[in-house]
C-alpha positions in Angstrom: -39.3 -40.8 -42.4 -39.4 -40.3 -38.6 -36.6 -37.7 -38.9 -38.5 -35.8 -41.5 -41.6 -35.8 -39.3 -39.6 -34.5 -36.4 -38.2 -31.7 -38.6 -41.7 -30.9 -39.7 -42.9 -30.6 -36.1 -40.1 -28.1 -35.3 -40.4 -25.8 -38.3 -41.4 -22.9 -36.1 -38.0 -23.1 -34.4 -39.2 -22.8 -30.8 -36.8 -23.4 -28.0 -35.7 -27.0 -27.6 -36.8 -29.1 -24.6 -33.2 -29.3 -23.4 -31.3 -26.1 -24.4 -28.0 -27.6 -23.3 -28.1 -30.7 -25.6 -30.9 -30.6 -28.2 -30.6 -28.3 -31.2 -33.6 -26.7 -32.9 -34.2 -28.3 -36.3 -35.5 -26.8 -39.5 -35.6 -27.7 -43.2 -35.3 -24.5 -45.2 -33.9 -21.5 -43.2 -32.6 -20.6 -39.8 -31.5 -17.6 -37.6 -29.7 -18.0 -34.3 -29.4 -14.7 -32.4 -29.0 -13.3 -28.9 -32.4 -11.7 -28.8 -35.6 -13.5 -29.8 -37.6 -10.7 -31.5 -34.8 -9.9 -33.8 -34.3 -13.6 -34.7 -38.0 -13.9 -35.6 -37.6 -10.8 -37.8 -34.9 -12.6 -39.8 -36.9 -15.8 -40.1 -39.8 -13.8 -41.5 -37.6 -12.4 -44.2 -36.4 -15.9 -45.1 -40.0 -17.1 -45.3 -40.9 -14.3 -47.6 -38.2 -15.4 -50.1 -35.2 -13.4 -48.9 -31.7 -14.8 -48.8 -29.4 -15.0 -45.8 -28.0 -11.4 -46.4 -31.5 -9.9 -46.6 -32.3 -11.6 -43.3 -29.0 -10.5 -41.7 -29.6 -6.9 -42.6 -33.1 -7.0 -41.0 -31.7 -8.7 -37.9 -28.9 -6.1 -37.7 -31.4 -3.2 -37.7 -33.8 -5.0 -35.3 -31.1 -5.7 -32.7 -30.3 -2.0 -32.7 -33.7 -1.6 -31.2 -34.3 -4.7 -29.1 -30.7 -5.3 -27.9 -29.3 -1.8 -27.5 -26.5 -2.9 -25.1 -24.7 -4.2 -28.2 -26.9 -4.2 -31.3 -26.4 -0.8 -32.9 -26.4 1.9 -35.5 -23.7 3.8 -33.7 -21.0 1.1 -33.7 -19.5 -1.3 -36.2 -18.6 -4.9 -36.9 -17.8 -7.6 -39.3 -20.0 -9.7 -41.6 -18.9 -12.9 -43.3 -21.1 -13.9 -46.3 -21.0 -17.2 -48.1 -22.7 -17.2 -51.5 -23.4 -20.8 -52.5 -24.2 -20.2 -56.2 -20.9 -18.3 -56.7 -19.0 -20.6 -54.3 -17.5 -17.5 -52.8 -17.1 -16.1 -49.3 -16.7 -12.4 -48.7 -15.7 -10.5 -45.6 -17.3 -7.1 -45.0 -15.4 -4.9 -42.7 -17.6 -2.2 -41.3 -15.4 -1.6 -38.2 -15.4 2.0 -36.8 -12.5 4.3 -37.7 -10.8 6.9 -35.7 -11.6 10.6 -36.5 -8.9 12.4 -38.5 -8.2 14.7 -35.6 -7.3 11.8 -33.2 -3.6 11.8 -32.3 -1.4 8.9 -31.3 -1.2 10.3 -27.7 -5.0 11.0 -27.4 -5.4 8.4 -24.6 -2.3 9.4 -22.5 -2.3 11.5 -19.4 0.1 14.5 -18.7 2.8 12.0 -17.7 2.6 10.0 -20.9 0.8 7.0 -19.3 -2.3 5.3 -20.6 -5.4 7.0 -19.2 -8.3 4.5 -19.2 -10.8 7.2 -18.4 -10.1 8.9 -21.7 -10.2 5.7 -23.8 -13.3 4.2 -22.1 -15.5 6.9 -20.7 -14.9 10.0 -22.7 -16.2 11.2 -26.1 -12.6 10.8 -27.4 -13.3 7.0 -27.4 -16.1 7.3 -30.0 -15.2 5.9 -33.4 -16.9 6.8 -36.7 -19.8 4.4 -36.8 -19.8 1.8 -39.6 -23.0 -0.3 -39.1 -25.4 1.6 -41.4 -22.9 1.7 -44.2 -21.9 -2.0 -43.7 -25.5 -3.2 -43.7 -26.3 -1.0 -46.7 -23.4 -2.4 -48.7 -24.3 -6.0 -47.8 -27.9 -5.4 -49.1 -26.9 -3.6 -52.2 -24.2 -6.1 -53.4 -25.3 -9.5 -51.9 -29.0 -9.3 -51.2 -31.6 -11.3 -53.2 -33.1 -8.2 -54.9 -36.5 -9.1 -53.5 -36.5 -6.4 -50.9 -35.6 -2.7 -51.0 -33.5 -1.4 -48.1 -36.6 0.2 -46.5 -38.4 -3.2 -46.3 -35.6 -4.6 -44.2 -35.6 -1.6 -41.8 -39.4 -1.7 -41.4 -39.5 -4.3 -38.6 -37.0 -2.4 -36.5 -38.8 0.9 -37.2 -42.1 -0.7 -35.9 -40.4 -2.0 -32.8 -38.8 1.3 -32.0 -42.0 3.3 -32.6 -44.5 1.0 -30.8 -42.1 -0.2 -28.1 -41.7 -3.6 -26.5 -41.6 -5.0 -23.0 -38.1 -5.0 -21.3 -37.3 -8.6 -20.5 -34.6 -11.3 -20.6 -31.0 -10.1 -21.3 -32.0 -6.4 -21.6 -33.6 -6.6 -18.2 -30.4 -8.3 -16.9 -28.1 -5.7 -18.5 -29.8 -2.4 -17.8 -28.9 -2.4 -14.1 -25.2 -2.8 -15.0 -25.5 0.0 -17.5 -27.3 2.5 -15.3 -24.2 4.4 -14.2 -23.0 4.7 -17.8 -26.4 5.9 -19.1 -27.2 8.3 -16.3 -24.2 10.5 -17.2 -26.0 11.7 -20.3 -29.6 13.2 -20.1 -30.3 12.2 -23.6 -29.7 8.5 -22.6 -31.3 8.6 -19.2 -34.5 9.9 -20.8 -34.8 6.7 -22.8 -33.5 3.9 -20.6 -34.1 5.2 -17.1 -37.2 6.2 -15.1 -37.8 9.7 -13.8 -36.4 8.7 -10.4 -33.1 7.6 -12.0 -33.7 3.9 -11.7 -33.4 1.7 -14.9 -36.4 0.3 -16.7 -37.1 -3.2 -15.4 -38.8 -6.4 -16.4 -42.1 -5.7 -18.1 -41.6 -1.9 -18.5 -42.3 -0.6 -22.0 -39.3 0.7 -23.9 -40.3 3.2 -26.6 -37.6 4.8 -28.7 -39.3 7.5 -30.7 -36.1 9.4 -31.8 -34.6 6.1 -33.0 -37.7 5.3 -34.9 -37.4 8.7 -36.6 -33.8 8.0 -37.5 -34.7 4.6 -38.9 -37.5 6.1 -40.9 -35.1 8.7 -42.4 -32.5 6.0 -43.2 -35.2 3.9 -44.8 -36.4 6.8 -47.0 -33.0 8.4 -47.9 -30.5 5.5 -47.5 -27.2 5.6 -45.7 -26.5 9.2 -46.8 -29.0 10.3 -44.2 -26.7 9.0 -41.6 -23.3 10.0 -43.1 -24.2 13.3 -44.8 -27.5 14.5 -43.3 -29.3 15.6 -40.2 -28.5 12.3 -38.3 -24.8 12.7 -38.8 -25.0 16.4 -37.9 -26.6 15.5 -34.6 -24.1 12.8 -33.9 -21.2 15.2 -34.5 -22.8 17.9 -32.4 -23.2 15.4 -29.5 -19.7 14.1 -29.8 -18.0 17.5 -29.9 -20.2 18.9 -27.1 -18.9 16.0 -24.9 -15.3 16.7 -25.8 -14.7 14.4 -28.8 -13.1 15.3 -32.1 -15.4 13.7 -34.7 -16.3 15.9 -37.7 -18.9 15.7 -40.5 -16.0 15.1 -42.9 -15.1 12.0 -40.9 -18.6 10.7 -41.5 -18.6 11.6 -45.2 -15.3 9.8 -45.7 -16.4 6.6 -43.9 -16.4 3.5 -46.2 -16.9 -0.2 -45.3 -14.3 -2.5 -46.9 -14.9 -5.8 -48.7 -11.9 -8.0 -47.9 -10.9 -11.6 -48.6 -11.5 -13.8 -45.6 -8.6 -15.5 -43.9 -8.6 -19.2 -44.8 -7.3 -22.3 -43.2 -8.1 -26.0 -42.8 -8.8 -28.2 -39.9 -9.3 -32.0 -40.2 -10.9 -31.8 -43.6 -12.9 -28.7 -43.0 -12.2 -25.3 -44.7 -12.2 -22.6 -42.0 -13.2 -19.1 -43.2 -13.0 -16.2 -40.8 -12.4 -12.4 -40.5 -9.0 -11.0 -41.6 -7.4 -7.9 -39.9 -8.4 -5.5 -38.5 -9.9 -8.5 -36.7 -7.3 -10.6 -35.0 -9.9 -13.3 -34.6 -9.6 -15.3 -37.8 -5.8 -15.2 -37.9 -5.6 -16.4 -34.3 -8.3 -19.1 -34.8 -6.4 -20.6 -37.7 -3.1 -20.4 -36.0 -4.5 -22.3 -33.0 -6.1 -24.9 -35.1 -2.9 -25.5 -37.0 -1.2 -26.1 -33.7 -3.9 -28.4 -32.4 -3.8 -30.5 -35.6 -0.6 -32.0 -34.4 -2.6 -34.1 -31.9 -5.3 -36.7 -32.7 -9.0 -35.7 -32.3 -9.4 -37.9 -29.3 -6.5 -36.1 -27.5 -8.1 -32.7 -28.2 -11.5 -34.0 -27.0 -10.0 -35.4 -23.8 -11.3 -33.3 -20.8 -7.8 -32.6 -19.3 -5.2 -33.2 -22.0 -7.3 -31.4 -24.6 -7.8 -28.4 -22.5 -4.1 -28.3 -21.5 -3.1 -28.4 -25.2 -5.7 -25.7 -26.1 -4.4 -23.4 -23.3 -0.8 -23.7 -24.6 -1.9 -23.0 -28.2 -3.9 -20.0 -27.0 -0.8 -18.5 -25.3 1.2 -18.7 -28.4 -1.4 -17.2 -30.7 -2.2 -14.3 -28.3 1.4 -13.4 -27.9 1.5 -13.1 -31.7 -1.6 -10.9 -31.5 0.1 -8.4 -29.3 3.1 -8.0 -31.5 1.9 -8.3 -35.1 -1.8 -7.5 -35.4 -3.3 -4.1 -36.4 -5.1 -2.2 -39.1 -3.9 -3.8 -42.4 -4.4 -0.5 -44.2 -1.7 1.2 -42.1 0.6 -1.6 -41.0 1.9 -4.8 -42.6 0.3 -7.8 -40.9 2.1 -11.1 -41.6 -1.2 -13.1 -41.9 0.3 -15.7 -44.3 3.1 -16.6 -41.9 1.0 -16.7 -38.8 -1.6 -19.0 -40.5 0.9 -21.3 -42.2 1.2 -25.0 -41.2 5.0 -24.7 -41.1 4.9 -21.9 -38.5 2.4 -23.9 -36.4 4.6 -27.0 -36.6 7.5 -25.0 -35.0 5.2 -23.7 -32.3 3.8 -27.1 -31.5 7.2 -28.5 -30.9 7.7 -26.2 -28.0 4.5 -27.4 -26.2 5.0 -29.7 -23.1 2.1 -32.1 -23.0 2.3 -32.3 -19.2 3.4 -28.9 -18.0 2.2 -25.2 -18.4 4.7 -22.9 -20.1 5.1 -19.5 -18.4 3.8 -16.7 -20.6 6.9 -14.6 -20.2 9.0 -17.4 -21.7 7.1 -16.9 -24.9 7.7 -13.2 -25.3 8.2 -10.3 -22.9 5.5 -7.8 -22.9 2.3 -6.6 -21.2 -1.4 -7.4 -21.8 -4.1 -5.5 -23.9 -7.9 -5.0 -23.5 -11.2 -5.0 -25.3 -14.9 -4.4 -24.7 -17.1 -7.4 -24.0 -20.6 -6.4 -25.0 -20.8 -7.5 -28.6 -23.5 -9.6 -30.2 -23.3 -12.3 -32.8 -26.0 -13.9 -35.0 -25.9 -16.6 -37.7 -28.2 -17.1 -40.7 -28.5 -19.9 -43.2 -31.1 -19.8 -46.1 -32.7 -22.5 -48.3 -30.3 -21.7 -51.1 -27.2 -22.7 -49.1 -26.1 -19.1 -48.5 -24.9 -18.2 -45.0 -24.0 -15.1 -42.9 -22.0 -14.9 -39.7 -22.3 -11.4 -38.3 -20.6 -9.9 -35.2 -21.0 -6.3 -34.3 -20.5 -4.1 -31.2 -20.6 -0.9 -29.2 -17.6 -2.2 -27.2 -18.9 -1.8 -23.6 -22.5 -2.3 -22.5 -24.3 0.6 -24.3 -20.9 1.8 -25.6 -19.9 5.1 -24.1 -23.5 5.5 -22.9 -24.2 8.6 -24.9 -27.3 8.8 -27.1 -26.8 11.6 -29.7 -29.6 13.9 -28.8 -32.5 13.8 -31.3 -31.4 10.5 -32.9 -32.0 7.7 -30.4 -28.6 6.3 -31.4 -26.2 5.0 -28.8 -22.6 5.7 -29.6 -19.6 3.4 -29.2 -16.4 3.6 -27.1 -14.6 1.4 -29.7 -11.3 3.4 -29.7 -10.4 1.8 -26.4 -9.5 -1.2 -28.6 -6.4 0.7 -29.7 -3.2 0.2 -27.7 -3.1 3.5 -26.0 0.5 2.9 -25.3 2.7 -0.2 -26.2 2.2 -2.7 -23.4 -0.8 -0.9 -21.8 -3.7 -3.3 -21.3 -7.2 -2.3 -22.5 -10.4 -3.1 -20.6 -10.0 -6.8 -21.3 -6.4 -7.1 -20.4 -5.3 -7.5 -24.0 -1.9 -6.0 -24.7 -0.9 -4.3 -27.9 2.0 -2.7 -29.5 2.8 -0.1 -32.2 0.9 -2.0 -34.9 -2.3 -1.1 -33.0 -1.5 2.4 -32.0 -4.2 5.1 -32.3 -4.1 7.3 -35.4 -6.2 9.3 -37.8 -8.6 7.1 -39.8 -7.3 3.9 -38.4 -9.5 0.9 -37.5 -8.7 -0.5 -34.0 -7.8 -4.2 -33.7 -10.7 -6.5 -32.8 -11.3 -10.0 -31.5 -14.6 -10.5 -33.3 -14.5 -13.8 -35.1 -17.5 -14.5 -37.3 -16.7 -17.9 -38.9 -18.0 -20.3 -41.5 -16.8 -23.9 -41.9 -17.2 -25.5 -45.3 -17.1 -29.2 -46.0 -16.7 -30.2 -49.7 -17.4 -26.6 -50.6 -20.7 -26.4 -48.8 -21.6 -24.7 -45.5 -21.2 -27.0 -42.5 -21.2 -24.5 -39.6 -21.9 -20.8 -39.0 -20.7 -19.5 -35.7 -19.3 -16.6 -33.7 -19.7 -15.0 -30.3 -19.4 -11.8 -28.2 -17.0 -11.8 -25.3 -14.1 -9.4 -25.9 -10.8 -11.1 -25.9 -12.6 -14.4 -25.2 -14.4 -14.4 -28.5 -11.8 -16.3 -30.5 -11.2 -19.0 -27.9 -15.0 -19.4 -27.6 -15.2 -20.0 -31.4 -12.2 -22.4 -31.2 -13.9 -24.5 -28.6 -17.3 -24.6 -30.3 -15.7 -25.9 -33.5 -13.4 -28.3 -31.7 -16.3 -29.7 -29.7 -18.0 -30.6 -33.0 -15.1 -31.7 -35.1 -13.0 -33.4 -32.4 -15.6 -34.2 -29.8 -18.4 -35.3 -32.1 -20.9 -33.1 -30.2 -24.1 -31.8 -31.7 -24.2 -28.0 -32.1 -26.3 -27.3 -29.0 -24.0 -29.4 -26.8 -20.9 -27.8 -28.4 -22.2 -24.3 -27.6 -23.3 -25.2 -24.1 -20.1 -26.9 -23.0 -18.0 -25.1 -20.3 -15.3 -22.9 -21.7 -11.7 -21.9 -20.9 -9.6 -19.0 -22.0 -6.0 -17.8 -21.9 -4.7 -14.7 -23.7 -1.0 -14.9 -23.0 -1.1 -12.1 -20.5 -2.1 -12.0 -17.7 -0.7 -15.6 -17.3 -3.9 -17.1 -16.1 -6.6 -19.5 -17.3 -10.2 -18.3 -17.0 -12.6 -21.2 -16.5 -16.3 -21.0 -16.5 -18.0 -22.1 -13.3 -19.4 -25.5 -14.1 -16.2 -26.9 -15.5 -15.6 -30.3 -13.8 -13.7 -29.9 -10.5 -11.4 -32.8 -11.4 -10.4 -31.0 -14.6 -9.7 -27.7 -12.8 -7.6 -29.6 -10.2 -5.6 -31.4 -12.9 -4.9 -28.2 -14.8 -3.6 -26.6 -11.6 -1.4 -29.6 -11.0 0.2 -29.0 -14.5 1.1 -25.5 -13.4 -1.8 -23.5 -14.7 -3.3 -20.7 -12.6 -7.0 -21.3 -13.0 -9.5 -18.6 -12.1 -13.1 -19.6 -12.1 -15.5 -17.0 -13.6 -19.2 -16.7 -14.5 -20.0 -18.0 -18.0 -19.3 -15.7 -20.9 -20.2 -15.4 -24.6 -23.2 -16.1 -26.7 -22.2 -18.4 -29.5 -25.4 -18.5 -31.5 -24.6 -21.1 -34.2 -26.1 -23.1 -37.0 -24.9 -26.5 -38.2 -25.9 -27.8 -41.7 -26.5 -31.6 -41.7 -27.6 -34.1 -44.4 -31.1 -33.8 -43.0 -31.5 -30.1 -42.6 -30.4 -27.3 -40.3 -29.6 -27.6 -36.6 -29.5 -24.4 -34.6 -28.3 -23.5 -31.1 -29.0 -20.3 -29.3 -26.5 -20.0 -26.4 -28.2 -20.9 -23.1 -25.9 -18.4 -21.3 -28.0 -15.5 -22.6 -31.6 -15.2 -21.3 -33.9 -14.7 -24.3 -31.5 -15.9 -27.1 -33.3 -17.9 -29.8 -32.6 -20.2 -32.7 -35.6 -20.1 -35.0 -36.3 -21.7 -38.4 -38.9 -22.9 -40.8 
């Protein structure tokens, strides 16, 4: 009875007293997101009888307004949907595609070397956006039927038209994005003041052109974006800036419904994104390796982290060689996620000594943009959504297509411009992830759902570029192996290794004795500011427990 009363007191889903240890509790539905206004939009849809997909679509559009550094209409991403009544999980791939005119050497300089300026800061880096098509598909196929598409866009439209005060993570991010935004007058006019400084805490952000675009999409559906005036303005902006996107590229764009990649870990079923995300494949490969040690060993502060690092190296080496767009290359997902393959890899791990990365496989590292956003949704019917979408860098390429209010991505930097050439996140890729017409660049986004006895147990994911998958790995291991509640699991300090460069990134706050012990085992440990925003929901016997990542100012887990 006491537990039920506690849940009743927390139905509004306000921030917990101790964000690092106490989850938010609710009985019927929950949203955990990186921005509070958007999270509340999703909870309102749940309260009005919508299912998890309805809420996710509304949150996705709202974040395009309130979290413009990553939430988007001009980018793309991945949505994992679990439908309880059908006992089915679906992966919706709405990743951006390369324009048909993009050539394999598009991001090389005159000497044939990778040119980061082209792949990160030029209009050549803009992929054909997938978000509007992906959210529309999710609503049409998996929504409850209680809301028309326009109903779910309406909250975002109101926020864009009326404006809202800049605060929290947006206020923290705008100074870092100023240089990118000020290159384009259409962007500067929205996010910067007349004197060229960025909007600051308390300033009103009104996005009238974005409101008009949202209104048109609400009235006409996704065709307004892909075969109408919005698309025409996007293409005009891209081509004027030196890009190669065409209206035909927009008309041809289609999201893809794929089967999720599946694995098991200590009695849980792990469901995650398949290629062109590398995330799910690597996550299951790493869990298969770690399963060769007892839970207490993985939960141990030093031994567990050492074993995780060694598993990370092996999986990320495979990422560089094998992963790419499954529609253009053969990706050996079955072999990489098999228990037998993991058993062979586990035998090569020294429990007491770091293995040099170059001894795993010769090569060079790859890169990936960090400013992504993830949200999780669970409804009263047992349905769940894990959604991760992105513009790649903060504010993407920085270009707002004039007259649309829509920020455009620089997602094509996620291709391997040249085999062995690292991207912005140091990730290395090979021919499997080479640029090409219509291809989808490889991603690390890892929206993930854990099932126990066929029912949702955990919904999680994170931004963080190449560090996304290892973040998800640690959140899950903290719960399954460490016995932590979801808030403690999300707040715990993280580590990361991506094979190359051969270094361990450790969040500042990791115990000094652990850092020292890892260095004694031969790891080069580099301490960094915290990363990621693993907004997660755990389903317990007594209800829902949510955790908004305390690393992001203004994140919120809210329920009812």
